[in-house]
LUMLOKOL-693330 format. One record per residue (C-alpha): residue number from 1; residue in three letters; x, y, z. Coordinates in steps of 0.05 Angstrom, whole numbers. Layout:
<nodes>
@pos = NUM	code = ALA	east = X	north = Y	up = Z
...
</nodes>
This chain:
<nodes>
@pos = 1	code = MET	east = 141	north = -549	up = -669
@pos = 2	code = THR	east = 70	north = -564	up = -691
@pos = 3	code = ALA	east = 15	north = -542	up = -642
@pos = 4	code = ALA	east = -29	north = -597	up = -613
@pos = 5	code = PRO	east = -104	north = -591	up = -612
@pos = 6	code = PRO	east = -132	north = -557	up = -550
@pos = 7	code = LEU	east = -150	north = -597	up = -489
@pos = 8	code = GLY	east = -224	north = -600	up = -471
@pos = 9	code = PRO	east = -258	north = -591	up = -404
@pos = 10	code = SER	east = -283	north = -665	up = -404
@pos = 11	code = LEU	east = -212	north = -688	up = -389
@pos = 12	code = GLY	east = -212	north = -650	up = -326
@pos = 13	code = GLN	east = -281	north = -674	up = -305
@pos = 14	code = SER	east = -262	north = -745	up = -319
@pos = 15	code = LEU	east = -197	north = -741	up = -277
@pos = 16	code = ALA	east = -237	north = -708	up = -220
@pos = 17	code = ALA	east = -289	north = -762	up = -220
@pos = 18	code = ARG	east = -239	north = -819	up = -223
@pos = 19	code = LEU	east = -197	north = -793	up = -167
@pos = 20	code = GLY	east = -260	north = -775	up = -123
@pos = 21	code = LEU	east = -240	north = -702	up = -116
@pos = 22	code = ALA	east = -311	north = -682	up = -95
@pos = 23	code = GLU	east = -297	north = -711	up = -26
@pos = 24	code = PRO	east = -238	north = -671	up = 6
@pos = 25	code = ARG	east = -250	north = -600	up = 32
@pos = 26	code = GLY	east = -232	north = -545	up = -16
@pos = 27	code = ALA	east = -181	north = -488	up = -10
@pos = 28	code = THR	east = -173	north = -427	up = -54
@pos = 29	code = LEU	east = -109	north = -415	up = -93
@pos = 30	code = ALA	east = -91	north = -359	up = -46
@pos = 31	code = GLU	east = -97	north = -404	up = 14
@pos = 32	code = VAL	east = -53	north = -458	up = -21
@pos = 33	code = ASP	east = -1	north = -408	up = -42
@pos = 34	code = ALA	east = 2	north = -377	up = 27
@pos = 35	code = ALA	east = 16	north = -446	up = 59
@pos = 36	code = ALA	east = 52	north = -484	up = 5
@pos = 37	code = ALA	east = 80	north = -441	up = -51
@pos = 38	code = LEU	east = 143	north = -484	up = -49
@pos = 39	code = GLN	east = 191	north = -450	up = -99
@pos = 40	code = HIS	east = 248	north = -486	up = -64
@pos = 41	code = ARG	east = 229	north = -558	up = -49
@pos = 42	code = VAL	east = 243	north = -632	up = -55
@pos = 43	code = ASP	east = 202	north = -668	up = -108
@pos = 44	code = ARG	east = 186	north = -742	up = -108
@pos = 45	code = LYS	east = 149	north = -774	up = -167
@pos = 46	code = TYR	east = 107	north = -838	up = -172
@pos = 47	code = LEU	east = 70	north = -871	up = -229
@pos = 48	code = VAL	east = 8	north = -897	up = -193
@pos = 49	code = PRO	east = -50	north = -939	up = -219
@pos = 50	code = LEU	east = -115	north = -901	up = -216
@pos = 51	code = ASP	east = -147	north = -944	up = -162
@pos = 52	code = ARG	east = -89	north = -933	up = -116
@pos = 53	code = ALA	east = -89	north = -857	up = -131
@pos = 54	code = ARG	east = -162	north = -855	up = -112
@pos = 55	code = ARG	east = -146	north = -890	up = -48
@pos = 56	code = LEU	east = -91	north = -840	up = -34
@pos = 57	code = VAL	east = -138	north = -782	up = -43
@pos = 58	code = ALA	east = -187	north = -815	up = 6
@pos = 59	code = ARG	east = -133	north = -825	up = 57
@pos = 60	code = LEU	east = -108	north = -754	up = 52
@pos = 61	code = ALA	east = -178	north = -722	up = 58
@pos = 62	code = ASP	east = -173	north = -711	up = 134
@pos = 63	code = SER	east = -106	north = -674	up = 131
@pos = 64	code = HIS	east = -107	north = -642	up = 60
@pos = 65	code = HIS	east = -149	north = -593	up = 23
@pos = 66	code = VAL	east = -161	north = -599	up = -54
@pos = 67	code = LEU	east = -147	north = -537	up = -93
@pos = 68	code = ASP	east = -214	north = -508	up = -115
@pos = 69	code = LEU	east = -212	north = -458	up = -171
@pos = 70	code = GLY	east = -283	north = -436	up = -167
@pos = 71	code = ASP	east = -351	north = -460	up = -195
@pos = 72	code = GLY	east = -334	north = -529	up = -170
@pos = 73	code = ARG	east = -271	north = -537	up = -217
@pos = 74	code = ARG	east = -216	north = -576	up = -182
@pos = 75	code = THR	east = -172	north = -591	up = -242
@pos = 76	code = THR	east = -131	north = -548	up = -290
@pos = 77	code = ASN	east = -106	north = -562	up = -361
@pos = 78	code = TYR	east = -31	north = -548	up = -365
@pos = 79	code = LEU	east = 6	north = -537	up = -430
@pos = 80	code = SER	east = 82	north = -533	up = -423
@pos = 81	code = THR	east = 133	north = -519	up = -479
@pos = 82	code = TYR	east = 203	north = -539	up = -461
@pos = 83	code = PHE	east = 265	north = -505	up = -490
@pos = 84	code = ASP	east = 334	north = -538	up = -499
@pos = 85	code = THR	east = 400	north = -526	up = -536
@pos = 86	code = ALA	east = 416	north = -557	up = -604
@pos = 87	code = GLU	east = 460	north = -605	up = -566
@pos = 88	code = LEU	east = 402	north = -623	up = -516
@pos = 89	code = GLY	east = 441	north = -597	up = -457
@pos = 90	code = ALA	east = 381	north = -600	up = -409
@pos = 91	code = TRP	east = 362	north = -671	up = -432
@pos = 92	code = ARG	east = 433	north = -694	up = -425
@pos = 93	code = ALA	east = 444	north = -662	up = -356
@pos = 94	code = HIS	east = 383	north = -701	up = -331
@pos = 95	code = VAL	east = 398	north = -770	up = -360
@pos = 96	code = GLN	east = 470	north = -767	up = -338
@pos = 97	code = GLN	east = 448	north = -747	up = -267
@pos = 98	code = ARG	east = 490	north = -684	up = -264
@pos = 99	code = ARG	east = 486	north = -645	up = -201
@pos = 100	code = ARG	east = 471	north = -581	up = -238
@pos = 101	code = ARG	east = 407	north = -596	up = -278
@pos = 102	code = TRP	east = 360	north = -545	up = -309
@pos = 103	code = LYS	east = 296	north = -536	up = -347
@pos = 104	code = ILE	east = 265	north = -478	up = -382
@pos = 105	code = ARG	east = 193	north = -476	up = -404
@pos = 106	code = THR	east = 135	north = -432	up = -417
@pos = 107	code = ARG	east = 72	north = -456	up = -381
@pos = 108	code = LEU	east = 0	north = -440	up = -397
@pos = 109	code = TYR	east = -56	north = -452	up = -347
@pos = 110	code = ALA	east = -110	north = -461	up = -401
@pos = 111	code = GLU	east = -174	north = -444	up = -365
@pos = 112	code = ASP	east = -146	north = -382	up = -330
@pos = 113	code = GLY	east = -106	north = -355	up = -389
@pos = 114	code = LEU	east = -45	north = -348	up = -342
@pos = 115	code = CYS	east = 23	north = -358	up = -374
@pos = 116	code = ARG	east = 92	north = -359	up = -343
@pos = 117	code = VAL	east = 164	north = -368	up = -362
@pos = 118	code = GLU	east = 196	north = -417	up = -313
@pos = 119	code = VAL	east = 267	north = -435	up = -298
@pos = 120	code = LYS	east = 279	north = -498	up = -254
@pos = 121	code = THR	east = 348	north = -515	up = -227
@pos = 122	code = LYS	east = 377	north = -561	up = -175
@pos = 123	code = ASP	east = 415	north = -532	up = -117
@pos = 124	code = GLY	east = 478	north = -563	up = -86
@pos = 125	code = ARG	east = 435	north = -606	up = -40
@pos = 126	code = GLY	east = 390	north = -635	up = -96
@pos = 127	code = ALA	east = 329	north = -591	up = -79
@pos = 128	code = THR	east = 289	north = -562	up = -137
@pos = 129	code = VAL	east = 289	north = -484	up = -143
@pos = 130	code = LYS	east = 237	north = -453	up = -190
@pos = 131	code = GLN	east = 236	north = -381	up = -210
@pos = 132	code = ALA	east = 182	north = -352	up = -255
@pos = 133	code = LEU	east = 160	north = -292	up = -295
@pos = 134	code = ARG	east = 90	north = -277	up = -314
@pos = 135	code = VAL	east = 80	north = -262	up = -387
@pos = 136	code = PRO	east = 20	north = -251	up = -433
@pos = 137	code = ALA	east = -18	north = -314	up = -455
@pos = 138	code = ALA	east = -3	north = -297	up = -528
@pos = 139	code = GLU	east = 72	north = -308	up = -514
@pos = 140	code = TYR	east = 63	north = -381	up = -494
@pos = 141	code = GLY	east = 111	north = -425	up = -531
@pos = 142	code = GLU	east = 165	north = -372	up = -545
@pos = 143	code = LEU	east = 218	north = -333	up = -509
@pos = 144	code = THR	east = 209	north = -261	up = -524
@pos = 145	code = ALA	east = 266	north = -211	up = -509
@pos = 146	code = HIS	east = 238	north = -195	up = -441
@pos = 147	code = ALA	east = 232	north = -270	up = -424
@pos = 148	code = ALA	east = 302	north = -284	up = -452
@pos = 149	code = GLU	east = 331	north = -230	up = -406
@pos = 150	code = PHE	east = 298	north = -262	up = -346
@pos = 151	code = VAL	east = 324	north = -332	up = -366
@pos = 152	code = ASP	east = 395	north = -306	up = -375
@pos = 153	code = GLN	east = 394	north = -272	up = -307
@pos = 154	code = VAL	east = 370	north = -336	up = -272
@pos = 155	code = LEU	east = 419	north = -382	up = -307
@pos = 156	code = GLU	east = 478	north = -336	up = -294
@pos = 157	code = ARG	east = 460	north = -331	up = -222
@pos = 158	code = THR	east = 455	north = -406	up = -214
@pos = 159	code = GLY	east = 519	north = -422	up = -251
@pos = 160	code = VAL	east = 487	north = -455	up = -313
@pos = 161	code = PRO	east = 531	north = -440	up = -374
@pos = 162	code = VAL	east = 474	north = -431	up = -423
@pos = 163	code = THR	east = 442	north = -369	up = -452
@pos = 164	code = ALA	east = 370	north = -359	up = -479
@pos = 165	code = GLY	east = 400	north = -348	up = -548
@pos = 166	code = GLU	east = 421	north = -420	up = -552
@pos = 167	code = LEU	east = 351	north = -444	up = -536
@pos = 168	code = SER	east = 293	north = -468	up = -581
@pos = 169	code = ALA	east = 226	north = -502	up = -568
@pos = 170	code = ALA	east = 237	north = -576	up = -562
@pos = 171	code = VAL	east = 177	north = -614	up = -533
@pos = 172	code = GLU	east = 106	north = -594	up = -514
@pos = 173	code = VAL	east = 74	north = -630	up = -454
@pos = 174	code = ARG	east = 1	north = -630	up = -438
@pos = 175	code = TYR	east = -37	north = -658	up = -379
@pos = 176	code = VAL	east = -95	north = -645	up = -330
@pos = 177	code = ARG	east = -73	north = -631	up = -259
@pos = 178	code = ALA	east = -108	north = -634	up = -191
@pos = 179	code = ALA	east = -71	north = -612	up = -128
@pos = 180	code = LEU	east = -81	north = -627	up = -55
@pos = 181	code = ALA	east = -45	north = -585	up = -1
@pos = 182	code = ASP	east = -30	north = -596	up = 73
@pos = 183	code = LEU	east = -42	north = -525	up = 95
@pos = 184	code = ARG	east = -15	north = -537	up = 165
@pos = 185	code = HIS	east = 53	north = -567	up = 143
@pos = 186	code = GLY	east = 63	north = -533	up = 77
@pos = 187	code = SER	east = 67	north = -593	up = 31
@pos = 188	code = ARG	east = 30	north = -611	up = -33
@pos = 189	code = VAL	east = 12	north = -670	up = -74
@pos = 190	code = THR	east = -5	north = -664	up = -149
@pos = 191	code = PHE	east = -41	north = -716	up = -193
@pos = 192	code = ASP	east = -28	north = -711	up = -269
@pos = 193	code = GLY	east = -74	north = -748	up = -318
@pos = 194	code = ALA	east = -85	north = -750	up = -392
@pos = 195	code = LEU	east = -10	north = -735	up = -397
@pos = 196	code = SER	east = 21	north = -730	up = -468
@pos = 197	code = CYS	east = 86	north = -705	up = -499
@pos = 198	code = ARG	east = 88	north = -680	up = -570
@pos = 199	code = ARG	east = 148	north = -667	up = -616
@pos = 200	code = ASP	east = 152	north = -663	up = -693
@pos = 201	code = GLY	east = 84	north = -694	up = -707
@pos = 202	code = ARG	east = 94	north = -753	up = -659
@pos = 203	code = THR	east = 60	north = -763	up = -591
@pos = 204	code = ALA	east = 78	north = -804	up = -529
@pos = 205	code = ALA	east = 18	north = -814	up = -481
@pos = 206	code = LEU	east = 13	north = -841	up = -411
@pos = 207	code = ASP	east = -28	north = -904	up = -403
@pos = 208	code = PRO	east = -98	north = -876	up = -384
@pos = 209	code = GLY	east = -99	north = -928	up = -324
@pos = 210	code = HIS	east = -43	north = -889	up = -289
@pos = 211	code = VAL	east = -31	north = -819	up = -262
@pos = 212	code = LEU	east = 35	north = -784	up = -247
@pos = 213	code = VAL	east = 36	north = -766	up = -174
@pos = 214	code = GLU	east = 86	north = -715	up = -147
@pos = 215	code = THR	east = 97	north = -697	up = -75
@pos = 216	code = LYS	east = 129	north = -630	up = -61
@pos = 217	code = GLY	east = 155	north = -614	up = 7
@pos = 218	code = GLY	east = 218	north = -617	up = 51
@pos = 219	code = ALA	east = 274	north = -666	up = 56
@pos = 220	code = ARG	east = 234	north = -713	up = 100
@pos = 221	code = PRO	east = 182	north = -757	up = 65
@pos = 222	code = ALA	east = 111	north = -728	up = 76
@pos = 223	code = LEU	east = 48	north = -767	up = 93
@pos = 224	code = ALA	east = 33	north = -779	up = 20
@pos = 225	code = ASP	east = 101	north = -812	up = 10
@pos = 226	code = ARG	east = 89	north = -857	up = 70
@pos = 227	code = LEU	east = 19	north = -877	up = 45
@pos = 228	code = LEU	east = 46	north = -894	up = -25
@pos = 229	code = LEU	east = 102	north = -935	up = 4
@pos = 230	code = GLY	east = 48	north = -972	up = 43
@pos = 231	code = MET	east = 13	north = -987	up = -24
@pos = 232	code = ALA	east = 78	north = -1016	up = -54
@pos = 233	code = VAL	east = 87	north = -954	up = -98
@pos = 234	code = ARG	east = 160	north = -932	up = -102
@pos = 235	code = PRO	east = 187	north = -866	up = -125
@pos = 236	code = VAL	east = 215	north = -859	up = -196
@pos = 237	code = SER	east = 264	north = -813	up = -228
@pos = 238	code = LEU	east = 220	north = -783	up = -283
@pos = 239	code = SER	east = 218	north = -718	up = -320
@pos = 240	code = LYS	east = 161	north = -703	up = -368
@pos = 241	code = TYR	east = 210	north = -666	up = -414
@pos = 242	code = VAL	east = 260	north = -722	up = -413
@pos = 243	code = VAL	east = 205	north = -774	up = -428
@pos = 244	code = GLY	east = 182	north = -735	up = -488
@pos = 245	code = GLN	east = 252	north = -724	up = -515
@pos = 246	code = SER	east = 274	north = -796	up = -501
@pos = 247	code = LEU	east = 212	north = -828	up = -535
@pos = 248	code = LEU	east = 203	north = -782	up = -593
@pos = 249	code = THR	east = 272	north = -761	up = -617
@pos = 250	code = PRO	east = 305	north = -816	up = -661
@pos = 251	code = GLY	east = 379	north = -834	up = -649
@pos = 252	code = LEU	east = 385	north = -813	up = -576
@pos = 253	code = PRO	east = 423	north = -863	up = -532
@pos = 254	code = ASP	east = 382	north = -910	up = -489
@pos = 255	code = ASN	east = 372	north = -889	up = -416
@pos = 256	code = ASP	east = 337	north = -906	up = -351
@pos = 257	code = VAL	east = 280	north = -856	up = -364
@pos = 258	code = ARG	east = 264	north = -887	up = -433
@pos = 259	code = ARG	east = 265	north = -957	up = -407
@pos = 260	code = LEU	east = 218	north = -938	up = -352
@pos = 261	code = ALA	east = 173	north = -898	up = -398
@pos = 262	code = ARG	east = 163	north = -952	up = -450
@pos = 263	code = ALA	east = 127	north = -993	up = -397
@pos = 264	code = HIS	east = 75	north = -937	up = -386
@pos = 265	code = PHE	east = 74	north = -894	up = -450
@pos = 266	code = THR	east = 50	north = -910	up = -520
@pos = 267	code = THR	east = 79	north = -873	up = -579
@pos = 268	code = GLU	east = 45	north = -857	up = -645
@pos = 269	code = ALA	east = 58	north = -815	up = -706
@pos = 270	code = HIS	east = 3	north = -766	up = -731
@pos = 271	code = PRO	east = -18	north = -780	up = -802
@pos = 272	code = ALA	east = 12	north = -733	up = -852
@pos = 273	code = PRO	east = -37	north = -692	up = -893
@pos = 274	code = ARG	east = -56	north = -722	up = -960
@pos = 275	code = PRO	east = -21	north = -687	up = -1017
@pos = 276	code = ALA	east = -61	north = -649	up = -1068
@pos = 277	code = PRO	east = -73	north = -689	up = -1132
@pos = 278	code = ARG	east = -22	north = -677	up = -1185
@pos = 279	code = PRO	east = -47	north = -663	up = -1256
@pos = 280	code = ALA	east = -34	north = -716	up = -1306
@pos = 281	code = PRO	east = 25	north = -704	up = -1351
@pos = 282	code = ARG	east = 7	north = -676	up = -1421
@pos = 283	code = PRO	east = 31	north = -722	up = -1475
@pos = 284	code = ALA	east = 91	north = -700	up = -1516
@pos = 285	code = PRO	east = 77	north = -678	up = -1586
@pos = 286	code = LEU	east = 96	north = -724	up = -1644
@pos = 287	code = PRO	east = 153	north = -700	up = -1689
@pos = 288	code = GLY	east = 129	north = -645	up = -1733
@pos = 289	code = GLN	east = 66	north = -628	up = -1690
@pos = 290	code = LEU	east = 54	north = -566	up = -1649
@pos = 291	code = PRO	east = 40	north = -574	up = -1574
@pos = 292	code = ALA	east = -35	north = -578	up = -1558
@pos = 293	code = PRO	east = -59	north = -509	up = -1532
@pos = 294	code = LEU	east = -70	north = -502	up = -1457
@pos = 295	code = PRO	east = -145	north = -502	up = -1436
@pos = 296	code = GLU	east = -172	north = -433	up = -1423
@pos = 297	code = ARG	east = -189	north = -418	up = -1349
@pos = 298	code = THR	east = -245	north = -370	up = -1330
@pos = 299	code = PRO	east = -226	north = -327	up = -1268
@pos = 300	code = ALA	east = -270	north = -340	up = -1210
@pos = 301	code = ALA	east = -316	north = -283	up = -1191
</nodes>
């Protein structure tokens, strides 16, 4: 899979300004993790117009803190490479709404140089369970022997009949994320902008007038869910990986995620590199003639 160009800091600054992230109180990563680490949770996702997302941030400012990563930075560039089997077992489990769904990815937090291998599964009650292993940043985008051993252990424990040896990199997803946390009740809300999926030289990008909002908490809807409902924004079943695979892989059957994504994502192919000019063919000698000698080439110094 071809690597995409790196994300720049201006994307994060733009998202922070458009969401009004300077207004809410800040909290450190340690404070957010202590209150709302949420490796076992219920996720709800929403495609939200930017003006309503900004209103949501303002309405949550009294009860939530925005994750502040130091030096005034309130966003992070995320890079995630998702892995799947040759038969696209993870993709099919999601689009067919199987109870036992799974995703495997390496994730790089670009500004911090932090990289993790993450395995996400659904438990019997439909809650998301995430288990992670920290790895060197240089191992982003691959499953080393150590990472593969971790993946195999988690999948075996959770009853997913797949091994790391069957997996290969399938789709890369990039976006800028901001997070708000309710430190008292242990829930979080994330806002993902500049979202794009990349596979085999093609890209699917979210309309820049929208952000993907995810609420992460318990079984009962949190304040953010109730506020979004009041803004006439309904939850959607949407996986970034499934969007990328559905829009960028030819020949896959149509599905609900693709139909939803077509309304909000644009797809384009990257131009192929121009081929080097080919030398003109040498004319064939006439009968009885010797071939013309090749021109001498002086070696470069």
